[in-house]
C-alpha positions in Angstrom: 17.7 4.3 -14.7 14.2 5.3 -13.9 11.2 3.2 -14.7 7.9 4.4 -16.1 4.9 5.1 -13.9 3.0 2.2 -15.5 5.9 -0.2 -15.0 6.3 0.9 -11.4 2.5 0.6 -10.7 2.6 -2.9 -12.3 5.6 -3.9 -10.1 3.9 -2.6 -7.0 0.6 -4.4 -7.9 2.6 -7.6 -8.3 3.9 -7.1 -4.8 0.3 -6.9 -3.6 -0.6 -10.1 -5.4 2.4 -11.9 -4.0 1.7 -10.6 -0.5 -1.9 -11.7 -0.3 -1.0 -15.4 -0.6 -4.1 -17.6 -0.7 -6.5 -14.8 0.1 -8.6 -13.2 -2.5 -9.1 -9.4 -3.1 -12.6 -8.2 -3.7 -12.9 -6.1 -7.0 -13.8 -2.9 -5.1 -10.8 -3.4 -2.8 -8.6 -3.9 -5.8 -9.7 -0.4 -7.0 -8.8 1.1 -3.6 -5.4 -0.6 -3.6 -4.6 0.4 -7.2 -5.6 4.0 -6.4 -3.3 3.9 -3.4 -0.5 2.6 -5.6 -1.1 5.3 -8.2 -1.0 8.0 -5.6 2.2 6.5 -4.1 3.9 6.4 -7.6 2.9 10.1 -8.1 4.4 11.0 -4.8 7.6 9.2 -5.6 7.8 11.1 -8.9 7.0 14.4 -7.2 9.7 13.9 -4.7 12.2 12.6 -7.3 12.6 9.4 -5.5 12.6 6.7 -8.1 15.9 5.1 -7.4 16.0 1.3 -6.9 16.3 1.8 -3.1 13.2 4.0 -3.2 11.3 1.3 -5.1 12.5 -1.3 -2.6 11.2 0.9 0.3 7.8 1.3 -1.5 7.6 -2.5 -2.0 8.4 -3.3 1.6 5.9 -0.7 2.9 3.2 -1.9 0.6 3.9 -5.5 2.0 3.5 -4.1 5.5 0.1 -2.6 4.6 -1.1 -5.8 3.0 0.0 -7.6 6.2 -2.2 -5.2 8.2 -5.1 -6.0 5.9 -4.6 -9.7 6.1 -4.6 -9.5 9.9 -8.0 -7.8 9.7 -9.4 -10.4 7.4 -8.1 -13.2 9.6 -9.5 -11.6 12.7 -12.9 -11.6 11.1 -12.6 -15.2 9.9 -12.6 -14.4 6.2 -10.2 -15.3 3.4 -11.0 -12.2 1.4 -9.6 -8.7 1.5 -12.3 -6.2 1.1 -12.9 -2.5 1.7 -13.5 -3.1 5.4 -10.1 -4.6 5.7 -8.6 -1.7 3.7 -10.3 0.9 6.0 -9.4 -0.9 9.2 -5.8 -1.2 8.1 -5.8 2.6 7.4 -7.4 3.2 10.8 -4.6 1.2 12.5 -2.0 3.4 10.6 -3.8 6.5 11.9 -3.8 5.3 15.5 -0.2 4.3 15.3 0.8 7.7 13.8 -0.7 9.4 16.9 1.7 7.5 19.1 4.9 7.8 17.1 6.3 9.2 13.9 5.3 6.5 11.5 5.4 6.3 7.8 4.7 3.8 5.1 6.2 6.0 2.4 5.1 6.8 -0.3 1.7 5.6 0.7 1.2 6.8 4.2 0.8 9.4 5.5 -0.8 10.9 2.4 1.2 13.6 0.7 0.0 17.1 1.6 -0.1 19.6 -1.2 1.8 22.6 0.0 
């Protein structure tokens, strides 16, 4: 049984909220994250990967990204996730992907329209 885009986006957003713990997310960063989720859901749909195991993978990978963001926030001594944390976490993904095949499917690397 497949779930709707809105339901999947809401489920993934709930994962973000659960993963941030006591930290707060700036409003502009929320927009970045929600756009990331929307793009990820579209990619899942495009690839026909909406089975429960695919949703579980997306959740785990989203948690991994939030952990990268939290590490950035903590290294800067703040309890807020902001766009700087978002961009720094993306930069870490880019650096990591130069060294090894690395993916946080369906969010990273970004889908390339072919």
